[in-house]
Every structure is written in C-alpha cells, then in structure tokens.
C-alpha positions in Angstrom: 128.1 100.9 82.6 129.2 99.4 85.6 127.0 97.1 87.4 125.5 97.7 90.8 127.5 96.5 93.4 125.4 94.3 95.8 126.1 92.4 99.1 123.5 90.2 100.3 122.9 89.1 103.9 120.6 86.5 104.6 121.0 83.8 107.7 119.5 81.0 105.7 122.2 79.5 103.6 119.6 78.1 101.0 117.3 81.3 100.8 120.7 83.2 100.0 121.7 81.3 97.2 118.1 81.6 95.5 118.4 85.2 96.4 122.0 85.2 94.9 120.7 83.4 91.8 118.0 85.9 91.2 120.3 88.9 91.0 122.5 87.4 89.0 120.3 86.7 86.0 120.0 90.5 86.0 122.6 91.8 83.7 123.0 95.2 85.7 123.8 93.7 88.8 127.0 92.3 90.4 127.0 90.6 93.8 130.3 91.3 95.6 129.6 89.5 99.0 127.3 87.7 101.4 126.7 87.2 105.0 124.8 85.6 107.6 124.3 87.8 110.6 123.7 91.5 111.2 127.6 92.0 112.0 128.6 90.0 108.7 126.6 93.3 107.0 128.3 95.6 108.9 131.8 94.3 107.8 130.8 93.5 103.9 130.8 97.6 104.2 133.9 97.7 105.6 135.2 95.4 103.0 133.7 96.1 99.7 131.3 99.7 100.2 128.6 97.9 97.5 126.1 100.3 96.1 123.3 98.1 98.1 123.0 96.2 101.0 120.1 93.3 101.0 119.3 92.7 104.2 117.0 89.7 106.3 115.0 91.7 108.8 115.5 88.7 111.4 119.3 87.7 111.9 121.4 86.5 114.8 123.6 89.5 116.5 122.0 91.8 114.8 118.7 92.1 113.3 117.8 93.9 110.0 117.4 97.2 111.1 119.6 97.7 113.7 122.3 96.8 111.2 120.9 99.2 108.9 121.3 101.5 111.5 125.1 100.8 111.9 125.7 101.0 107.9 124.0 104.1 108.4 126.4 105.9 110.1 129.5 103.9 108.4 128.3 105.0 105.0 125.3 106.8 104.1 125.7 106.6 100.5 124.7 103.2 100.6 121.1 102.0 99.6 119.6 99.4 101.9 117.0 96.9 101.1 115.0 95.1 104.0 114.0 91.5 102.8 110.9 90.2 105.4 108.4 88.3 106.0 106.5 90.8 107.9 103.9 93.2 106.2 102.6 94.8 108.9 102.7 98.4 108.2 104.4 99.1 111.8 107.9 97.6 110.4 107.5 99.0 107.3 107.6 102.6 108.9 109.9 101.6 111.5 112.7 100.4 108.5 112.0 103.9 106.4 113.4 105.5 110.0 116.3 103.7 110.1 117.2 104.8 106.2 115.9 102.0 104.4 115.0 102.8 100.7 113.2 99.7 100.0 111.1 97.0 101.5 110.2 93.7 99.7 108.2 90.4 100.8 109.9 87.3 101.0 107.2 85.6 99.2 107.7 88.3 96.1 111.4 88.1 95.8 111.2 86.8 92.4 109.2 89.4 90.8 110.8 92.2 92.7 113.7 91.8 94.3 116.6 92.6 91.0 113.4 95.3 90.1 114.4 96.7 94.1 118.0 96.9 93.9 118.1 99.0 90.4 115.3 101.2 91.8 117.0 101.5 95.0 120.5 102.4 93.6 118.8 105.0 91.1 118.0 106.8 94.0 114.1 105.6 94.2 112.6 103.9 96.6 111.3 100.4 96.7 108.4 98.7 98.2 106.6 95.7 97.5 103.2 96.3 95.4 101.4 94.7 97.9 102.9 97.0 101.2 102.7 100.2 99.0 98.8 99.8 98.5 98.5 99.1 101.6 100.5 101.7 103.1 98.5 104.2 100.5 94.7 103.2 102.2 96.4 103.6 105.6 97.5 106.9 104.4 93.5 107.6 103.1 92.5 106.2 106.5 91.7 102.8 104.9 89.1 104.7 102.3 91.2 104.7 99.2 90.9 100.7 97.5 90.2 99.5 101.1 89.7 96.1 101.1 86.5 94.7 102.3 87.3 91.9 103.2 90.4 91.1 105.8 90.8 87.6 103.6 92.6 90.2 101.1 95.1 91.8 103.5 96.3 88.1 103.6 99.7 87.4 101.7 99.9 84.9 99.3 102.4 82.8 101.4 99.9 83.3 104.4 97.2 82.3 102.0 98.9 79.0 101.5 99.4 78.6 105.1 96.1 79.2 105.9 94.5 76.5 103.5 97.2 74.0 105.4 96.7 74.6 108.9 92.9 74.0 107.8 93.7 71.0 106.3 95.0 69.8 109.5 98.9 70.1 108.8 101.3 70.8 111.7 104.1 73.6 111.4 106.8 71.0 110.4 104.6 69.4 107.7 103.8 72.9 106.1 107.3 73.6 106.1 108.4 70.5 104.0 105.5 71.1 101.8 106.8 74.5 100.7 110.5 73.9 101.2 110.4 76.7 104.1 111.3 77.0 108.1 109.0 75.7 110.8 109.9 79.0 112.0 109.0 80.9 108.9 105.5 79.1 109.1 104.8 79.8 112.6 105.3 83.3 111.7 103.3 83.4 108.9 100.5 81.6 110.6 100.3 84.3 113.8 100.5 87.3 111.2 97.3 86.0 109.1 95.3 84.9 112.6 96.3 88.2 113.6 95.2 90.2 110.4 91.9 88.0 110.2 91.2 88.5 114.1 91.4 84.2 114.6 92.4 82.3 116.8 93.7 78.4 116.8 93.6 75.7 114.4 89.6 75.1 115.4 88.8 78.8 114.3 90.9 78.7 110.9 89.5 75.6 109.9 86.2 77.2 110.3 87.4 80.1 108.4 88.4 77.8 105.6 86.1 76.2 105.3 83.6 78.8 105.4 85.6 80.4 102.3 85.4 76.9 100.4 89.3 77.1 100.9 88.8 73.4 102.0 85.9 70.6 101.5 84.0 69.8 104.2 82.7 66.1 104.2 
C-alpha cells in the first residue's frame, strides 16, 4: 500500500518539526515537503502534488485560508487540513467554505494529526472532537449536550492559560512555561475572555478563584 504523501506548512520551525515527528511515526504517511508561508504552500503543490497539505491558519504572505483557495484552484484533488489555535465556529465554517476537509486544534495535534491525515486522504472530513461537538450543539440550537457552563467551552490550552494568568504570570512567562510563543498566549487569552465574557486580568483572577482553580490566601 502506497503511503499518503503530505506537505507541512507552519511558520514556527520548532512546531513544524514536532508535527513532522508525529506524522513520521505513522507507517501510513510520508512527508514530502515543508514550508513556512502561504506562498510556500502553493509552491509545494507545484513541486510535489501531495495527497494532503497541512496548513497553519496564521502565516506570512498568505494565511491558511487564502493559501487553501489557491491550492484548490491549482489541484482540486489535494486534501487540505487547517491546524489552528482558533476553535470558533466562524473560523471552522469559513475553512469549510474554501474547500478544507480537516480542521484540528493545535492543543490536540498529538491525538489528531495522523488520524486527520488518514481520514481526509480516504475522503472523510475530520474535525477535532471538541470542534465537532461544538458544531453539533450549534446545529441543534445549543440544546443537544450543550454545556451549561461557559467554562466547558474552553480548550485545554485555554484552561491552562486562564489558571496561569490568574496566578499573576505575564504572557511572556506563560509562554516560557508552556513552551509556546507570547503571541500564541495572547490569542488564547483573548479567546478565553471572549468565551467567558470577562475582561482584564482582575476578572480572570476572580473567575479562577470562584472556581477553585487558584488558592486565595
């Protein structure tokens, strides 16, 4: 059985290396190229015509959705997967509109990455379980298995950052602890505040204290 050929496009080198290791652990996948920008993604199509391309949502030159649109025009056969920190329904639906068949969250890649590649290569869409559940709830007006608590809508990474913000750590300090970039922390922080409808560090700390997430002396 021929291996699924994959091109990997992610602007952070260390993250890209981690993704590559996860993919190469699968006996069904072969990575044929890497890039760091949206334009790299388009060029990889011309060079390799892989079965699947993994695209970061936020990249220089062209973002993941813009690159996806160009790739679909060049070679509609190629399956596209967005890898993102954004879990919002609007982002997922926008990705599907431009022809993406997989959407996975960066904080779930260890479980989802190879599985998503195999699924979309076989013609089956793949969404990270947290996104699939959220979209199902939205499709049923929020009534089916709807979380009674907005805290349940947070991703695991957002919960980690919530706790550390409440403990008084800066974005830079959180980035060092979690081994991610300060920009990524800031995006997660903005997302969790929007989901919880809270503003500022003081409200984050108060929310965490009420939940028993931090000790209050």
